[in-house]
N, C-alpha and C positions, 0 to 999 in steps of 0.2 A: 501339583496344582491342574484341574481342568483346565485347558484352553478357550473350549467355546462352552459357551454358557448362556441359555436365558437367563435375564435378572430383570423382571418388568420392573422399569423405572419409577411409574406410578405408588409402586409398595415398595419396594426396593428387595422384594421376594425374588429368591436365585429358584427358578420353576424346573429345570434341568442343566442337565452338563451333559459334555460329547468328550470323551478321550482325544486326541489330537491323532493322527494319522501314525502310522509308523512309517518306517524306510522301506520296507518292504510294501507296504499297501500306497506308497507314492511311487514306484516304480511298477506295481500291478496297474496301476490308473494310466501312467506314461504306453503300458505295453498295450493295454486297450485301448487308447487312445488313437494310437499308430495304428494297428490291425483296422479299426473301425474305419479311418479315414482311408485305408486303399478302398474298401469298399463302397463308404459314402460317398468318394468324390467320383470315382470311376466308373459305378456296376448301378449307379441311383442319380436317375437323371434329373435336371433342374425341377422337371414339374412335379416329381413325383417329391422331391424335398420340399417344395413348396407346401403339395397336399399337407405331408406332416406338421410341417410347421404353424400350417391354416386349424389343425387337429388343436396344436398347443395354444390356441388363443380360445378354442371352444374348450378346452380343458380349465383355463382359467376365467373361463365366464363359468364354468360348471360349477368350479369350485369358489367362488368370487368370495364370497361368506368365510370360509375356511382359512380362504389367503388373507385375507384384510384382515381376521381377528390373529394369526400369526405376528402380522404387523403392529398391532397395537399392542399387544406383550411385549414383544422384543424389543422395539423401540420408541413407544408412547405415542403413537400419531392420533391422532382423531380420527374415529371411525368412518366417519363421512369422506374422512380424505385419505384412507385405506382403502377402501373402496373404487375410491377415484382412482386411485394409482393403477390398482388390477383392469380395470376400464383402461386405461393409458395402453398398457400393455397388451391387450387384448385387439389397441387399434394398430399399434406398431407389428407384432406379428403380421396380422391381417395386410396389414400395407406391403409390406415384404414378400410377402405368397401371392398378393397378386400381381405385382411388379416385376417379381422375379426374371422372368422372362425376356421381359423386355429392358431390363437393368443391365444383364450376362448375355445381349445379345450380340454378334460378332459386330465391329463400328469399324467400316470400310475406310483407306486411306487414297484420295488419289494419288498416284504413284506416277511422279514427273518423267521418267523412264519406259512406263510403259507397263505392261504385265499390269498384276494386281496386288493390294496388300491389305492385310485389317489384323486389328488388336482382338484377340479373344482372352478373355478374363476368365482366369481358373485360380482354383484356392493354393495357398500356401501349405496346409498341412496342420497340426497341433498347435493350437493357440491356450494359454493363458489367462483368464480373466481373473482381475483383482478387484472382487466390489465392496463398496462402502455400505452402511449400515442403514444410512438417512433415505435411500428408495430401495427396498431390498430386493423389491420384482422388477420395477422399473428399468432398473442402471442393468440387471442380465439383459432383459430381454433387448435393449439397447444394443446390446454386444453380441450376445446369441443369436438373435434371428436375423441378421442380415450375414452371419459368418455362417451358421450352420446352411441356410437356403445355399451360399456360396459353395458347400462340399468343404469347409473346413471342420475339423472337430476341436469341441473344448471340454477344456481342464478347468473347471471353476471353485475359485479360493475366494471363500465368501467372507465378511466381517467376523470377528469370534465372537459376536455378541447376537446373531443373525444363523443359529446352526440349524432350526427349524424351518426357517427360509429355504436354506441351501438343499436339503432333504425334501421338502415338498414341491422345489423346483428340479430337482433329480428323479423325483418319481414322477413329475408331470411329462418329462420330456422322455423318462421311458415306458408310459404308459399311453403314449400317442404314438409310439411305434416305430422310435427312433433305432437304429442299432444298438447293440450294449458297445459301450466306449465313445461315442458322438457325443454323448455330455457326460461330466464324471465330474461329480461333487469329490472334495479333498479337504480335509480338515487340516490343512498343514499349516506349520509354524514359519515364521518370516526365515529361517535359515534352509527350510526345502524348499520354498518358495524358490530361495537363491538358485539354490541348485535345479530346480526345474526347467528356469531361465536358462541356464545353462548347457542343458541337457539338447543333442545335436538336433533330437527328436522333435524339439520345440521352435515354432519358426516365428511367433508372434507375439508378445506381449501387449495386453491393454488394461489399466487400470484407472480407476477412478474413486481418489480420497486427498491426502494432504500433500502440501508441496512436498514437505519431507520423504514422505514415502515415494513422493511421484520422484523426488531426487534420485532417490537410493535403486529405484526399481528401472529407474534412465540410465543408471552407471551401468548396471547391471549387463541389460540387454546391449549397450552400446559394445561392453568389452567383449560379448558374445557376436555381434552384429546380427541384432533381432529386431525387427519391427516392433516399434512400440508405438503405442498411441495412448495419452497422459489427458485423463479430466478433473482439473485439480480443484484449488478453491477460487472463491471471487468477493470482489468487495462492492459489488455493482451499484453502480449512481442512476438515482432517478432524479431525472431532469425536469422542473415545472418551469419552462418558459414561461407561457403565459396560460392564460385558463379563465374562461366568464363561469364556471363552474367549480367554487374551490373543494366545494363538499366533496361532487367525484373526484375528484384529484385525489383529496385527501384518501376517501375508500380505498382507489387504486393501489393508495402509498400505504395503508395497512395492509392489504391482501397482500400485497409483493413484500412485505417485510415478515407478517407470521406465518404464512406458507408454511408448513410443515414444521410446526411449534419455531420457525425462524431460522431452522437450522437445512437450507438448501443454497449451495452455492452459488445458483445465480438468483437468490434475494438481494430486494431493492434495499441493502445496507446503508445505504448514504442518500441521503434526500438532500437536493439541491432546489432550494428556491428563490428565484427573483426577488430583490429587495422590495418592490412596492404591494407583493403580496407578502411575503416572510411571516410577520408578525401573525396575520390573521390564520397564514395554512398553518405555523406552528401551534398554537394554539387549538387548533380543532385536530388537529395529526396528534397532539398529545394527548388531546381526553379521547378520541376515539379509540387511541393503543390501549388506555387502562381500562376502558369498557371492556376489555379481552380479558379474563380471568381464567387464568390457569387451572382445570380442573380434569377429572378423571377421563381421560381419554377413550374408553369405551362407551360413554352416554352421547345418547343420540343429540346431535347438534352441539355438540365439543365443536371449539374453533381452536381450542390451546390445551395442549397436554404438559407432561412435564418434558423436560430435558432430557435427553437418551441413556443417560447416565450419570453416576456420581460425579466422576471423572471430567464430561462435559460440562456439570455443574460449575465446581471447584474452576474450573480454565476461566469461563464466563466469568463468574465472581471476581475472580481475580483482574482480570481487563476493566472492566466496570469498575472496582477500587480503587485499580491502580489511574485511570481516567479521572476518578473525580480529588485526588491526591495532585492531581498535576494540574488541575485547573477545570476542569469539565465539568457542565452545570446538568443535573439531571432537571427535565421540565417534568417528568411522571418517572415513578419505579427509583433505582436504583436501591433498593434495600435488600437484605440480605436474602436470598433464597429459602423459601420452607421446602425440607429434604431436594427432589431434582424440579421443583415446582419455581420457576423463574418467571416474575410478574414483568411484564411489559415496560420498557425502558427506552426514553430520549433523551438523548445528549446533546447539549448547546456547547458553545464556545469551544471548539475543539480545535488545537491550532497543530503546526507542521511538527511543532517540537514535542509533541504529546505521543504516545507510543500507540495510542488509539488510531491517532491519523493511516498508522500504514497497516494496521493490522485487520484480520479478519474477525468479524463477530459472529460467532457461531450460535445464535439464538435469539430472542426477540427483544434483540437492542438495537436500535436506529440513530444512526448521527445526522445533525440537522447543520447546513450549511448556509449561509446568506451568501449572494452573488448577486453582483451589481450590473451586468454586463454578460453576452453572449459566450463572448471571449472568456472573461472570466470564469463562468460554468463548462468551459470545455479543458480550460485549464485544471482547471480541480479535478473535474472527473477524471482525467486521464496522469495526475499525478499520483495515483494509486501503483500498485505494484503487480496490480492484479489485472485481468482484461476479459473475465470473462461475457458479460453481457451489460445492456444498458437499456432503460426508459427512459424514453421522451415524450413530456406531455406539449403537447402547443395547438395553438387552430391555425395557424400557419404554415400551412403544408411545405412549402419553399424552405422558411426557418428548421423546421422538424429534418428535412433532409439535409440541409446543408449542415446542421449540427450532427448529424448521425456519419455524413462523410468524414467527420475529424474525430470521431471519439475510436480509441484506440483500444479499439474489443471484436470480439466475433460475433456479437448479436447486438443487434439493436431494435427493439418494437416502440413502435411510435401508440401514442394513445391504446397502449392496451395491457393488461398485467396477464399472465398465463397463456400469451400465447404461442407455446412453442406445441408441435403435433407430430405426428410420424414422418411428415413431407418434407418436415424442417429443418436443416442442418444444426448439431447443435456442438458448440466448443469454442475457444477462447485463447488468446494468444498473451503474450507474456507472461507472467507467474502462473497463471488460469491454467496451464499445459499446451497442448498439440495435437492436431489430426482433429476429425471430426466425428460424430455420429448421428444417426436418424437420418431422413433424406437421402436419395440417390449418394451423398457425398459418403454415407454410414456402409455401405455397401461394399463401396472404392477403398478402403484402407488394408487391409491383409488380402490383398489380391494380386494375383502375377499377370500382368498387363503386356500380354508375350503378345509378339510382333511376327507376323506370319507374310511374308512375302513372297510370289511367285514371279519369275521373270515371263519378258512376254515373249 
């Protein structure tokens, strides 16, 4: 059975199939990446690497419609959002190209005993990236952009349902002028990935995916003493502490929940609202969610497409059905999906005894919680096993900052949805993983911070 295949989630049609790599092809990829590293890291300077990555950004812009179309076919993202994903990739590559020399400049240290010392940032070697289907170009940009500029080389194992994204990216890097082996796509099996992680030529692993995949990769990396960065799941809280514009807060909550068909790790999955505005907010939020009807994602202006696969649909359907069986109430939605088209659903009356209280809902399903105080909101937000991000809505800046300081998450956005950008670090704590991507911190993960000391 073919492991890598494009199956359009809107139609169920399998468009193309690709065979997994042979063990010989995996070994060839490793050899190419190792050979390229010697040239890429030692004879190609930072400025030249940055210029090539800037060309990668230009090719994303030139091929924007083609790449966006691939995203729509492979995982069902609405076309406008698919174009937006490519635009964000362009920003990321340009950001690292423009700031590479500043980020990698030697960092002096004042030596107490005289002489001088400094930190020199150097690459580690060959890295493997294990990427997800929900942002097939953006996730690669976050990993590949900074690490290629640093001088590392990349083996990229993409999600099995995104082979055309994977091939388009490999072609794009080669067309930009990177040397053979600097960026290599591998249609690897899980067993082959385990072998790659164990290979002494590989120095680090970056994975974006599920908790289970993250735990497995972290275990393998730990056994072989490899650096690992994990960006895993999330059940982000959207905390409405106070507002004089409920309609605006509702609109932000809907955007935060339905982005990417509700399939974003940092989507606003839990909506926490103060008691005095809870009833009005919940009614308006439920109506606004219901107004978004899933449709063909290739249609201009579509806001909600299908879930990414039949398996994703089954999983979410099971979670919602179990929540209802255990006593949750569906304010809107909750009906069985039609094929992979899942109607927006709003659940209330969820308690800690229910499975859904502790789970991540990957799709257009939100859970509403009534809170009576700032302290209760913080406690409820922190009760999740995840710790990726949160959004706070409040007109009181001091209150918002006070609450932000106490949230057990990697990111907090105040009065803003979709505030992520190339210069802002992205990552979480607890079961959402560890390490950071984007910003200055994103180029500082897979790096040898070498101390050089000269005695006075």
